[in-house]
N, CA, C and O of each residue as an XYZ file, in Angstrom:
824
protein
N      22.792    -12.299    -37.770
C      21.871    -11.931    -36.778
C      22.146    -11.172    -35.877
O      23.294    -11.361    -35.475
N      21.444    -10.133    -35.198
C      21.845     -9.282    -34.146
C      21.422     -9.863    -33.014
O      20.239    -10.195    -32.929
N      22.305    -10.082    -31.966
C      21.949    -10.511    -30.962
C      21.530     -9.600    -29.718
O      22.391     -8.943    -29.133
N      20.248     -9.575    -29.342
C      19.464     -8.699    -28.125
C      19.407     -9.353    -26.944
O      18.753    -10.369    -26.705
N      20.338     -8.548    -25.971
C      20.658     -8.937    -24.588
C      19.129     -8.483    -23.773
O      18.430     -7.492    -23.982
N      18.958     -9.444    -22.933
C      17.895     -8.967    -21.871
C      18.047     -7.662    -21.208
O      19.174     -7.247    -20.939
N      16.910     -6.939    -20.907
C      17.395     -5.733    -19.970
C      17.803     -6.138    -18.735
O      17.299     -7.115    -18.182
N      18.801     -5.381    -18.179
C      19.229     -5.316    -16.902
C      18.040     -4.969    -15.586
O      17.107     -4.186    -15.758
N      18.229     -5.536    -14.586
C      17.170     -5.117    -13.490
C      17.071     -3.492    -13.465
O      15.975     -2.952    -13.616
N      18.174     -2.788    -13.282
C      17.779     -1.356    -13.382
C      17.040     -0.846    -14.591
O      16.123     -0.043    -14.420
N      17.383     -1.268    -15.853
C      16.546     -0.884    -17.079
C      15.134     -1.365    -16.855
O      14.284     -0.625    -17.350
N      14.679     -2.450    -16.212
C      13.548     -2.868    -16.109
C      12.700     -1.925    -15.270
O      11.619     -1.448    -15.615
N      13.398     -1.701    -14.010
C      12.770     -0.514    -13.287
C      12.437      1.080    -14.078
O      11.621      1.931    -13.726
N      13.099      1.092    -14.892
C      13.029      2.343    -15.945
C      11.715      2.134    -16.792
O      10.963      3.079    -17.029
N      11.478      0.876    -17.229
C      10.440      0.416    -17.952
C       9.200      0.339    -17.153
O       8.169      0.804    -17.639
N       9.189     -0.292    -15.778
C       8.020     -0.071    -15.075
C       7.798      1.206    -14.527
O       6.635      1.342    -14.147
N       8.452      2.099    -14.373
C       8.186      3.603    -14.113
C       7.403      4.242    -15.258
O       6.444      5.006    -15.147
N       8.035      3.752    -16.491
C       7.332      4.602    -17.592
C       5.913      4.146    -17.704
O       4.975      4.921    -17.892
N       5.781      2.601    -17.555
C       4.405      1.891    -17.640
C       3.299      2.512    -16.486
O       2.112      2.731    -16.727
N       3.921      2.720    -15.293
C       3.021      3.098    -14.213
C       2.629      4.455    -14.615
O       1.511      4.816    -14.248
N       3.449      5.398    -15.406
C       3.088      6.929    -15.665
C       2.048      6.671    -16.728
O       0.958      7.237    -16.647
N       2.309      5.892    -17.663
C       1.218      5.707    -18.680
C      -0.035      5.396    -18.183
O      -0.929      6.219    -18.378
N      -0.332      4.174    -17.460
C      -1.489      3.772    -16.998
C      -2.220      4.521    -16.122
O      -3.444      4.594    -16.230
N      -1.521      5.165    -15.143
C      -2.259      6.173    -14.411
C      -2.449      7.439    -15.010
O      -3.309      8.170    -14.520
N      -1.685      7.891    -16.150
C      -2.030      9.036    -16.841
C      -3.150      8.904    -17.882
O      -3.702      9.893    -18.363
N      -3.475      7.582    -18.224
C      -4.660      7.201    -19.493
C      -5.869      7.556    -18.685
O      -6.789      8.120    -19.277
N      -5.985      7.299    -17.410
C      -7.148      7.294    -16.469
C      -7.169      8.657    -15.739
O      -8.107      8.789    -14.953
N      -6.378      9.613    -15.842
C      -6.281     10.602    -14.949
C      -6.137     10.423    -13.377
O      -6.687     11.110    -12.516
N      -5.402      9.507    -13.219
C      -5.091      9.035    -11.696
C      -3.827      9.888    -11.224
O      -2.723      9.849    -11.768
N      -4.197     10.710    -10.056
C      -3.095     11.625     -9.757
C      -2.529     11.231     -8.209
O      -1.833     11.978     -7.521
N      -2.952     10.001     -7.862
C      -2.436      9.711     -6.648
C      -0.955      9.016     -6.856
O      -0.783      7.940     -7.429
N      -0.110      9.686     -6.387
C       1.369      9.189     -6.459
C       1.527      7.621     -6.128
O       2.182      6.831     -6.807
N       0.832      7.330     -5.000
C       0.959      6.114     -4.203
C       0.578      4.918     -5.178
O       1.189      3.849     -5.150
N      -0.513      5.187     -6.070
C      -0.876      3.856     -7.073
C       0.023      3.931     -8.045
O       0.385      2.823     -8.439
N       0.665      5.117     -8.736
C       1.542      5.045     -9.529
C       2.787      4.197     -8.765
O       3.156      3.099     -9.180
N       3.251      4.717     -7.848
C       4.380      4.148     -7.187
C       4.242      2.391     -7.215
O       5.156      1.624     -7.518
N       3.078      2.071     -6.879
C       2.812      0.662     -6.460
C       2.815     -0.261     -8.024
O       3.318     -1.380     -8.124
N       2.245      0.370     -8.991
C       2.410     -0.165    -10.234
C       3.981     -0.117    -10.701
O       4.320     -1.013    -11.474
N       4.816      0.686    -10.373
C       5.941      0.829    -10.594
C       6.960     -0.089     -9.899
O       8.078     -0.289    -10.374
N       6.555     -0.598     -8.833
C       7.296     -1.510     -7.951
C       7.245     -2.908     -8.188
O       8.205     -3.663     -8.030
N       5.999     -3.277     -8.608
C       5.615     -4.742     -8.581
C       5.761     -5.274     -9.961
O       5.129     -4.867    -10.935
N       6.748     -6.323     -9.957
C       7.052     -6.773    -11.555
C       5.985     -7.654    -11.872
O       5.701     -8.559    -11.087
N       5.283     -7.473    -13.068
C       4.017     -8.131    -13.431
C       4.515     -9.445    -13.879
O       3.785    -10.423    -13.716
N       5.617     -9.571    -14.397
C       6.218    -10.861    -14.969
C       6.355    -11.917    -13.955
O       6.247    -13.111    -14.233
N       6.646    -11.363    -12.517
C       6.437    -12.328    -11.487
C       5.211    -13.323    -11.385
O       5.343    -14.436    -10.876
N       4.106    -12.901    -11.855
C       2.762    -13.319    -11.665
C       2.074    -14.133    -12.715
O       1.051    -14.783    -12.501
N       2.781    -14.049    -14.018
C       2.158    -14.356    -15.031
C       2.824    -15.691    -15.665
O       2.487    -16.022    -16.801
N       3.632    -16.351    -15.044
C       4.257    -17.485    -15.716
C       5.196    -17.186    -16.734
O       5.280    -16.046    -17.192
N       6.011    -18.256    -17.180
C       6.782    -18.196    -18.283
C       6.297    -17.402    -19.674
O       5.130    -17.408    -20.065
N       7.161    -16.863    -20.206
C       6.613    -16.268    -21.570
C       7.107    -17.190    -22.626
O       7.884    -18.095    -22.324
N       6.648    -16.991    -24.002
C       5.951    -15.903    -24.256
C       4.514    -15.709    -23.889
O       3.821    -16.727    -23.873
N       3.976    -14.609    -23.604
C       2.439    -14.437    -23.015
C       1.457    -13.897    -23.883
O       1.540    -12.895    -24.594
N       0.419    -14.772    -23.718
C      -0.696    -14.756    -24.665
C      -1.355    -13.099    -24.394
O      -1.946    -13.033    -23.316
N      -1.345    -11.964    -25.081
C      -1.940    -10.802    -25.028
C      -3.171    -10.936    -25.804
O      -3.231    -11.246    -26.994
N      -4.392    -10.609    -24.825
C      -5.797    -10.345    -25.253
C      -6.046     -9.389    -26.333
O      -5.684     -8.228    -26.144
N      -6.620     -9.708    -27.454
C      -7.032     -8.686    -28.468
C      -8.354     -8.806    -28.784
O      -9.068     -9.610    -28.185
N      -8.792     -8.057    -29.709
C     -10.262     -7.960    -30.016
C     -10.725     -9.479    -30.661
O     -10.095    -10.269    -31.364
N     -12.050     -9.525    -30.129
C     -12.951    -10.985    -30.617
C     -12.436    -12.066    -30.006
O     -12.424    -13.193    -30.502
N     -11.913    -11.707    -28.712
C     -11.391    -12.756    -27.744
C     -10.316    -13.710    -28.332
O     -10.276    -14.907    -28.050
N      -9.500    -13.129    -29.118
C      -8.357    -13.812    -29.719
C      -7.173    -13.281    -28.762
O      -7.153    -12.203    -28.168
N      -6.229    -14.255    -28.752
C      -5.036    -13.826    -28.210
C      -3.749    -13.721    -29.026
O      -3.692    -14.465    -30.006
N      -2.721    -12.933    -28.790
C      -1.705    -12.991    -29.672
C      -0.462    -13.039    -28.705
O      -0.326    -12.364    -27.685
N       0.575    -14.127    -29.306
C       1.597    -14.304    -28.059
C       2.597    -13.157    -28.368
O       2.689    -12.610    -29.467
N       3.355    -12.850    -27.239
C       4.438    -11.804    -27.298
C       5.527    -12.308    -28.215
O       5.732    -13.521    -28.251
N       6.187    -11.552    -28.898
C       7.270    -12.092    -29.763
C       8.337    -12.994    -29.069
O       8.873    -13.985    -29.565
N       8.531    -12.505    -27.917
C       9.565    -13.353    -27.212
C       9.197    -13.454    -25.721
O       8.165    -12.952    -25.274
N      10.076    -14.114    -24.984
C       9.601    -14.073    -23.449
C      10.374    -12.933    -22.769
O      10.584    -12.999    -21.558
N      10.777    -11.961    -23.448
C      11.301    -10.467    -22.591
C      10.063     -9.962    -22.183
O       9.089     -9.729    -22.898
N      10.223     -9.757    -20.534
C       9.113     -9.226    -19.856
C       8.792     -7.615    -20.324
O       7.734     -7.087    -19.982
N       9.678     -6.979    -21.035
C       9.403     -5.668    -21.629
C       7.962     -5.660    -22.073
O       7.192     -4.771    -21.708
N       7.569     -6.738    -22.930
C       6.157     -6.741    -23.638
C       4.976     -6.776    -22.509
O       3.836     -6.471    -22.856
N       5.214     -7.100    -21.329
C       4.087     -6.906    -20.503
C       3.953     -5.542    -19.933
O       2.956     -5.289    -19.256
N       4.788     -4.711    -20.125
C       4.417     -3.217    -19.557
C       3.909     -2.411    -20.637
O       4.583     -1.553    -21.206
N       2.503     -2.743    -20.962
C       1.828     -2.058    -21.914
C       0.356     -2.325    -21.051
O       0.250     -3.157    -20.151
N      -0.633     -1.523    -21.483
C      -2.035     -1.425    -21.056
C      -2.824     -2.413    -21.702
O      -3.830     -2.109    -22.342
N      -2.378     -3.707    -21.555
C      -3.015     -4.700    -22.113
C      -3.423     -5.981    -21.058
O      -2.749     -6.291    -20.075
N      -4.467     -6.537    -21.416
C      -5.126     -7.953    -20.976
C      -4.165     -8.984    -21.243
O      -3.824     -9.075    -22.423
N      -3.648     -9.784    -20.421
C      -2.808    -10.996    -20.412
C      -3.523    -12.136    -20.007
O      -4.202    -12.162    -18.981
N      -3.373    -13.211    -20.892
C      -4.176    -14.316    -20.348
C      -3.311    -15.213    -19.432
O      -2.188    -15.598    -19.759
N      -3.931    -15.526    -18.226
C      -3.482    -16.291    -17.134
C      -3.947    -17.873    -17.449
O      -3.217    -18.849    -17.274
N      -5.226    -17.908    -17.918
C      -5.666    -19.345    -18.118
C      -6.352    -18.994    -19.564
O      -7.583    -19.036    -19.556
N      -5.805    -18.698    -20.642
C      -6.324    -18.240    -21.877
C      -7.329    -19.255    -22.370
O      -8.196    -18.871    -23.155
N      -7.291    -20.497    -21.987
C      -8.318    -21.373    -22.838
C      -9.543    -21.108    -22.219
O     -10.541    -21.290    -22.917
N      -9.701    -20.716    -21.053
C     -10.741    -20.459    -20.246
C     -11.334    -18.902    -20.105
O     -12.366    -18.576    -19.518
N     -10.427    -18.063    -20.784
C     -10.725    -16.599    -21.096
C     -10.549    -16.100    -19.758
O     -11.254    -15.153    -19.409
N      -9.643    -16.636    -18.885
C      -9.243    -15.904    -17.502
C      -8.112    -15.151    -17.725
O      -7.130    -15.629    -18.293
N      -8.169    -13.790    -17.250
C      -6.990    -12.945    -17.754
C      -6.340    -12.030    -16.177
O      -6.962    -11.921    -15.121
N      -5.172    -11.570    -16.430
C      -4.774    -10.605    -15.737
C      -5.052     -9.281    -16.485
O      -4.434     -8.852    -17.459
N      -6.145     -8.692    -15.816
C      -6.889     -7.285    -16.320
C      -6.029     -6.161    -17.030
O      -4.805     -6.125    -17.155
N      -6.872     -5.357    -17.413
C      -6.130     -4.007    -17.976
C      -5.825     -3.356    -16.773
O      -6.631     -3.230    -15.852
N      -4.487     -2.876    -16.765
C      -3.737     -2.215    -15.787
C      -4.404     -0.811    -15.393
O      -4.500     -0.428    -14.227
N      -4.862     -0.078    -16.529
C      -5.178      1.390    -16.312
C      -6.782      1.165    -15.601
O      -7.097      1.959    -14.715
N      -7.594      0.278    -15.929
C      -8.408     -0.148    -15.134
C      -8.494     -0.195    -13.735
O      -9.318      0.472    -13.109
N      -7.508     -1.110    -13.107
C      -7.254     -1.240    -12.024
C      -6.698     -0.260    -11.434
O      -6.859     -0.284    -10.214
N      -6.036      0.693    -11.876
C      -5.318      1.828    -11.477
C      -6.415      2.730    -10.988
O      -6.385      3.320     -9.908
N      -7.404      2.790    -11.885
C      -8.655      3.802    -11.793
C      -9.192      3.214    -10.472
O      -9.266      3.941     -9.481
N      -9.578      1.891    -10.424
C     -10.549      1.423     -9.319
C      -9.676      1.365     -8.033
O     -10.158      1.489     -6.906
N      -8.509      1.190     -8.257
C      -7.585      1.336     -6.751
C      -7.456      2.577     -6.277
O      -7.483      2.738     -5.057
N      -7.286      3.714     -7.176
C      -7.290      5.122     -6.768
C      -8.742      5.264     -5.965
O      -8.770      5.791     -4.853
N      -9.867      4.791     -6.563
C     -11.128      5.193     -6.149
C     -11.349      4.642     -4.811
O     -12.017      5.200     -3.941
N     -10.750      3.510     -4.692
C     -10.707      2.776     -3.302
C     -10.077      3.390     -2.152
O     -10.390      3.207     -0.975
N      -9.165      4.131     -2.600
C      -8.090      5.040     -1.670
C      -7.559      4.210     -0.382
O      -7.717      4.528      0.796
N      -6.883      3.057     -0.897
C      -6.288      2.140      0.296
C      -5.296      3.049      0.654
O      -4.587      3.781     -0.036
N      -5.393      2.821      2.201
C      -4.289      3.379      3.183
C      -3.305      2.478      3.818
O      -3.589      1.280      3.835
N      -2.202      2.865      4.336
C      -1.648      2.079      5.177
C      -2.218      1.768      6.521
O      -2.794      2.574      7.252
N      -1.943      0.227      6.816
C      -2.491     -0.210      7.917
C      -3.843     -0.779      7.746
O      -4.365     -1.367      8.693
N      -4.559     -0.629      6.414
C      -5.877     -1.210      6.267
C      -5.870     -2.715      5.927
O      -4.897     -3.259      5.405
N      -7.071     -3.391      6.270
C      -7.272     -4.804      5.767
C      -8.147     -4.922      4.396
O      -9.350     -4.662      4.392
N      -7.491     -5.305      3.323
C      -8.109     -5.445      2.151
C      -8.479     -6.801      1.712
O      -7.616     -7.662      1.886
N      -9.720     -7.200      1.116
C      -9.799     -8.411      0.979
C     -10.228     -8.415     -0.621
O     -11.148     -7.744     -1.090
N      -9.433     -9.241     -1.301
C      -9.280     -9.222     -2.695
C     -10.001    -10.267     -3.103
O      -9.314    -11.285     -3.189
N     -11.436    -10.445     -3.466
C     -12.203    -11.545     -4.243
C     -11.998    -11.945     -5.474
O     -12.508    -11.183     -6.295
N     -11.440    -12.861     -5.925
C     -10.885    -12.970     -7.557
C      -9.688    -12.696     -7.594
O      -9.359    -11.938     -8.507
N      -8.864    -13.066     -6.883
C      -7.301    -12.488     -7.251
C      -6.484    -13.224     -8.102
O      -5.261    -13.085     -8.082
N      -7.194    -14.181     -9.028
C      -6.373    -14.710     -9.961
C      -5.007    -15.225     -9.439
O      -4.778    -15.905     -8.439
N      -4.171    -14.735    -10.359
C      -2.477    -15.167    -10.156
C      -1.852    -14.281     -8.986
O      -0.774    -14.650     -8.521
N      -2.504    -13.062     -8.451
C      -2.181    -12.579     -7.524
C      -1.425    -11.004     -7.744
O      -1.083    -10.243     -6.839
N      -1.294    -10.794     -9.147
C      -0.626     -9.493     -9.321
C      -1.343     -8.278     -8.778
O      -0.690     -7.509     -8.073
N      -2.662     -8.011     -9.036
C      -3.071     -6.843     -8.226
C      -3.234     -6.941     -6.968
O      -3.314     -5.875     -6.357
N      -3.338     -8.258     -6.168
C      -3.120     -8.460     -4.662
C      -1.820     -7.803     -4.240
O      -1.804     -7.016     -3.294
N      -0.567     -8.159     -5.028
C       0.330     -7.586     -4.604
C       0.724     -5.948     -4.446
O       1.457     -5.354     -3.655
N      -0.182     -5.472     -5.668
C      -0.246     -4.155     -5.736
C      -0.953     -3.570     -4.523
O      -0.369     -2.638     -3.969
N      -2.060     -3.949     -4.048
C      -2.962     -3.774     -2.785
C      -1.793     -3.729     -1.560
O      -1.698     -2.779     -0.784
N      -0.970     -4.853     -1.525
C      -0.098     -5.177     -0.409
C       0.747     -3.874     -0.317
O       0.952     -3.338      0.773
N       1.211     -3.399     -1.436
C       2.195     -2.374     -1.635
C       1.635     -1.211     -1.108
O       2.348     -0.551     -0.352
N       0.331     -0.764     -1.388
C      -0.527      0.114     -0.869
C      -0.700      0.351      0.460
O      -0.604      1.445      1.015
N      -1.025     -0.971      1.087
C      -1.388     -0.730      2.717
C      -0.261     -0.872      3.302
O      -0.339     -0.615      4.504
N       1.071     -1.270      2.839
C       2.152     -1.331      3.609
C       2.462     -2.187      4.569
O       1.528     -2.918      4.898
N       3.358     -2.324      5.069
C       3.960     -3.512      6.198
C       2.807     -3.521      7.438
O       2.638     -4.517      8.140
N       2.121     -2.403      7.587
C       1.255     -2.360      8.759
C      -0.343     -2.845      8.273
O      -1.282     -3.017      9.051
N      -0.372     -2.967      7.206
C      -1.494     -3.441      6.624
C      -1.606     -4.932      6.269
O      -0.613     -5.617      6.515
N      -2.669     -5.522      5.729
C      -2.706     -6.769      5.093
C      -3.709     -7.118      4.274
O      -4.763     -6.519      4.486
N      -3.708     -7.966      3.333
C      -4.511     -8.402      2.157
C      -5.099     -9.858      2.419
O      -4.353    -10.783      2.741
N      -6.200     -9.985      2.295
C      -6.540    -11.437      2.078
C      -7.124    -11.657      0.649
O      -8.115    -11.078      0.204
N      -6.352    -12.592     -0.014
C      -6.513    -12.764     -1.484
C      -7.295    -13.879     -1.405
O      -6.827    -14.808     -0.746
N      -8.733    -14.075     -2.078
C      -9.447    -14.965     -2.287
C      -9.825    -15.525     -3.804
O     -10.360    -14.823     -4.661
N      -9.459    -16.882     -3.979
C      -9.521    -17.089     -5.362
C     -10.418    -18.646     -5.375
O     -10.124    -19.642     -4.713
N     -11.411    -18.516     -6.197
C     -12.080    -19.902     -6.307
C     -11.620    -20.991     -6.937
O     -11.915    -22.079     -6.443
N     -10.898    -20.957     -8.014
C     -10.222    -21.901     -8.740
C      -9.197    -22.526     -8.008
O      -8.467    -21.670     -7.507
N      -8.856    -23.651     -7.751
C      -7.861    -24.207     -6.811
C      -6.413    -24.091     -7.500
O      -5.423    -23.759     -6.847
N      -6.374    -24.371     -8.781
C      -5.157    -24.071     -9.548
C      -4.688    -22.773     -9.638
O      -3.495    -22.573     -9.407
N      -5.461    -21.806     -9.950
C      -5.133    -20.351     -9.458
C      -4.717    -19.780     -8.280
O      -3.765    -19.007     -8.176
N      -5.507    -20.202     -7.301
C      -5.095    -20.298     -5.932
C      -3.796    -20.575     -5.338
O      -3.179    -19.899     -4.515
N      -3.430    -21.856     -5.975
C      -2.246    -22.257     -5.726
C      -1.108    -21.411     -6.279
O      -0.129    -21.122     -5.590
N      -1.294    -20.941     -7.802
C      -0.458    -20.187     -8.339
C      -0.330    -18.882     -7.587
O       0.751    -18.296     -7.526
N      -1.364    -18.452     -7.049
C      -1.396    -16.906     -6.194
C      -0.458    -17.025     -5.182
O       0.439    -16.210     -4.965
N      -0.723    -18.299     -4.407
C      -0.045    -18.457     -3.148
C       1.575    -18.360     -3.466
O       2.321    -17.485     -3.027
N       1.918    -19.366     -4.257
C       3.382    -19.117     -4.654
C       3.916    -17.972     -5.139
O       5.070    -17.645     -4.859
N       3.068    -17.194     -5.973
C       3.492    -15.813     -6.326
C       3.599    -14.869     -5.209
O       4.408    -13.946     -5.305
N       2.852    -14.999     -4.132
C       2.880    -13.895     -3.238
C       3.671    -14.450     -2.030
O       3.386    -14.149     -0.871
N       4.578    -15.191     -2.337
C       5.336    -15.728     -0.979
C       6.133    -14.760     -0.575
O       6.419    -14.659      0.618
N       6.631    -13.868     -1.549
C       7.494    -12.626     -1.047
C       6.641    -11.461     -0.417
O       7.198    -10.374     -0.263
N       5.466    -11.600     -0.082
C       4.467    -10.650      0.363
C       3.989    -11.167      1.835
O       2.832    -11.576      1.931
N       4.702    -11.165      2.811
C       4.148    -11.605      4.190
C       2.944    -11.047      4.677
O       2.298    -11.789      5.416
N       2.514    -10.003      4.466
C       1.116     -9.360      4.621
C       0.126     -9.989      3.785
O      -1.029     -9.755      4.141
N       0.250    -10.679      2.831
C      -0.691    -11.495      1.959
C      -1.080    -12.820      2.392
O      -0.217    -13.679      2.580
N      -2.426    -13.076      2.580
C      -2.766    -14.558      2.758
C      -3.881    -15.053      1.735
O      -4.865    -14.354      1.496
N      -3.718    -16.036      1.267
C      -4.290    -16.801      0.085
C      -5.073    -17.793      0.518
O      -4.654    -18.819      1.055
N      -6.406    -17.482      0.270
C      -7.588    -18.475      0.765
C      -8.328    -19.043     -0.561
O      -8.935    -18.325     -1.355
N      -8.200    -20.264     -0.658
C      -9.220    -21.095     -1.895
C     -10.439    -21.093     -1.462
O     -10.723    -21.733     -0.449
N     -11.349    -20.395     -2.129
C     -12.758    -20.813     -1.895
C     -13.615    -19.794     -2.542
O     -13.074    -18.888     -3.175
N     -15.149    -19.872     -2.420
C     -16.036    -19.141     -2.913
C     -16.042    -17.865     -2.257
O     -16.422    -17.794     -1.088
N     -15.597    -16.680     -2.991
C     -15.562    -15.247     -2.275
C     -16.909    -14.831     -1.738
O     -16.973    -13.957     -0.873
N     -18.053    -15.455     -2.244
C     -19.090    -14.779     -1.802
C     -19.867    -15.687     -0.528
O     -21.050    -15.592     -0.200
N     -18.780    -16.622      0.095
C     -19.285    -17.283      1.148
C     -18.295    -17.779      2.239
O     -18.575    -18.402      3.263
N     -17.102    -17.377      1.808
C     -15.802    -18.114      2.597
C     -15.637    -16.998      3.665
O     -15.818    -15.846      3.271
N     -15.354    -17.174      4.813
C     -15.232    -16.362      5.879
C     -13.783    -15.817      5.876
O     -12.750    -16.472      5.740
N     -13.934    -14.337      6.075
C     -12.822    -13.468      6.467
C     -12.905    -12.427      7.417
O     -14.049    -11.997      7.568
N     -12.044    -11.908      8.087
C     -12.064    -10.899      9.014
C     -12.500     -9.638      8.573
O     -12.244     -9.312      7.414
N     -13.137     -8.852      9.339
C     -13.610     -7.600      8.849
C     -12.575     -6.912      8.063
O     -11.368     -7.130      8.166
N     -13.212     -5.942      7.157
C     -12.286     -5.399      6.135
C     -12.371     -3.844      5.986
O     -13.334     -3.325      6.551
N     -11.638     -3.143      5.411
C     -11.593     -1.690      5.288
C     -12.036     -1.579      3.805
O     -12.932     -0.822      3.430
N     -11.393     -2.324      3.075
C     -12.044     -2.362      1.540
C     -12.147     -3.803      1.041
O     -11.312     -4.646      1.370
N     -13.237     -4.087      0.203
C     -13.508     -5.352     -0.382
C     -13.485     -4.952     -1.699
O     -14.217     -4.086     -2.177
N     -12.579     -5.631     -2.330
C     -12.319     -5.369     -3.975
C     -12.680     -6.529     -4.626
O     -12.013     -7.544     -4.428
N     -13.711     -6.545     -5.438
C     -14.210     -7.829     -6.100
C     -14.034     -7.944     -7.438
O     -14.677     -7.101     -8.065
N     -13.336     -8.753     -8.155
C     -12.943     -9.139     -9.453
C     -13.772    -10.238     -9.927
O     -14.049    -10.322    -11.124
N     -14.227    -11.163     -8.995
C     -15.100    -12.269     -9.323
C     -16.444    -11.897    -10.060
O     -17.056    -10.854     -9.834
N     -16.792    -12.744    -10.857
C     -18.315    -12.418    -11.706
C     -19.345    -12.177    -10.648
O     -19.564    -13.167     -9.950
N     -19.961    -11.209    -10.389
C     -21.103    -11.027     -9.543
C     -21.960     -9.823    -10.122
O     -21.517     -8.786    -10.616
N     -23.389    -10.220     -9.939
C     -24.188     -9.216    -10.420
C     -24.686     -8.029     -9.132
O     -25.100     -6.893     -9.365
N     -24.531     -8.587     -7.902
C     -24.594     -7.677     -6.607
C     -23.918     -8.228     -5.805
O     -23.491     -9.380     -5.881
N     -23.686     -7.127     -4.591
C     -22.952     -7.691     -3.433
C     -23.473     -8.946     -2.815
O     -24.682     -9.159     -2.718
N     -22.469     -9.856     -2.357
C     -22.827    -10.807     -1.420
C     -23.091    -10.471      0.048
O     -22.339     -9.611      0.507
N     -23.852    -10.891      0.735
C     -24.339    -10.489      1.982
C     -23.046    -10.768      2.890
O     -23.113    -10.201      3.980
N     -22.203    -11.313      2.734
C     -21.093    -11.537      3.554
C     -20.021    -10.201      3.454
O     -19.313     -9.787      4.372
N     -20.116     -9.649      2.053
C     -19.343     -8.567      1.879
C     -19.840     -7.367      2.538
O     -19.045     -6.524      2.953
N     -21.139     -7.227      2.667
C     -21.660     -6.021      3.411
C     -21.654     -6.201      4.983
O     -21.566     -5.265      5.778
N     -21.764     -7.573      5.327
C     -21.662     -7.817      6.847
C     -20.053     -7.455      7.326
O     -19.840     -6.917      8.412
N     -19.155     -7.750      6.556
C     -17.813     -7.777      7.057
C     -17.013     -6.583      6.570
O     -15.782     -6.558      6.590
N     -17.893     -5.448      6.066
C     -17.211     -4.209      5.680
C     -17.229     -3.224      6.826
O     -18.298     -2.820      7.283
N     -16.125     -2.856      7.267
C     -16.088     -2.144      8.446
C     -16.725     -0.451      8.277
O     -16.637      0.021      7.143
N     -17.214      0.244      9.136
C     -17.718      1.158      9.215
C     -16.910      2.319      8.387
O     -15.792      2.629      8.801
N     -17.420      2.941      7.282
C     -16.490      3.769      6.350
C     -15.738      3.051      5.387
O     -14.900      3.636      4.701
N     -15.987      1.685      5.258
C     -15.270      1.011      4.428
C     -15.747      1.155      3.085
O     -16.838      1.705      2.929
N     -14.937      0.641      1.830
C     -15.217      0.903      0.699
C     -15.483     -0.565     -0.177
O     -14.640     -1.443      0.009
N     -16.542     -0.845     -1.056
C     -16.671     -1.995     -1.770
C     -16.593     -1.436     -3.074
O     -17.236     -0.463     -3.467
N     -15.603     -2.240     -3.857
C     -15.307     -2.088     -5.271
C     -15.815     -3.255     -5.829
O     -15.464     -4.349     -5.386
N     -16.746     -3.132     -6.924
C     -17.588     -4.468     -7.301
C     -17.554     -4.287     -9.118
O     -18.204     -3.513     -9.821
N     -16.743     -5.111     -9.425
C     -16.420     -5.103    -11.096
C     -17.422     -6.686    -11.278
O     -17.865     -7.380    -10.362
N     -17.557     -6.908    -12.790
C     -18.298     -8.327    -12.959
C     -17.782     -8.843    -14.117
O     -18.492     -9.667    -14.693
N     -16.671     -8.551    -14.626
C     -16.032     -8.922    -15.804
C     -14.989     -9.619    -15.668
O     -13.927     -9.017    -15.504
N     -14.999    -11.106    -15.698
C     -13.910    -12.081    -15.344
C     -12.453    -11.547    -15.876
O     -11.379    -11.704    -15.295
N     -12.685    -10.861    -17.155
C     -11.407    -10.720    -17.874
C     -10.547     -9.367    -17.168
O      -9.456     -8.906    -17.503
N     -11.430     -8.956    -16.125
C     -10.589     -7.814    -15.521
C      -9.668     -8.299    -14.246
O      -9.145     -7.498    -13.471
N      -9.560     -9.560    -14.155
C      -8.558     -9.825    -13.008
C      -7.317     -9.841    -13.066
O      -6.654    -10.070    -12.054
């Protein structure tokens, strides 16, 4: 039986760069900063130990063949609490939405429905050290995971609570991944002049 060694950190950087190019190209995102953010943030740091459940058609999950993180660098939804169908959403969709949000260095981003924190980390990369991200997650166990996963990102604060009512400072961008059919009053009240509200409604996009 042939022994397959895990990729080196430098090899994984190459994989992440290729992944970032693939997902941004799939949705015609030309913002190099978005591509760079996806290339920089290790997805495996946010999804727990492998093998990982990959979401397929008809709400079925198929585990990756092994715990090699290379399997995470595809344009696939990955279960973070698969028994509840709570997922780390499709990267190309988030790349598109983040490009539309046009996050800039120094801005305050509020991420409602942060899940395990992967996309909050990408937002932190986009707003740089001069910005900040408030990651709000309703489910207590997920908020705890996000807080641990985002410990290396000092500009990110994790808040456990209902994103439609929990208080937060005024924001330049409010990026909503929690289930919602219309904007909550607090999102409109706390959005700065010229701010952007990105509202999705499918929990599988987290």
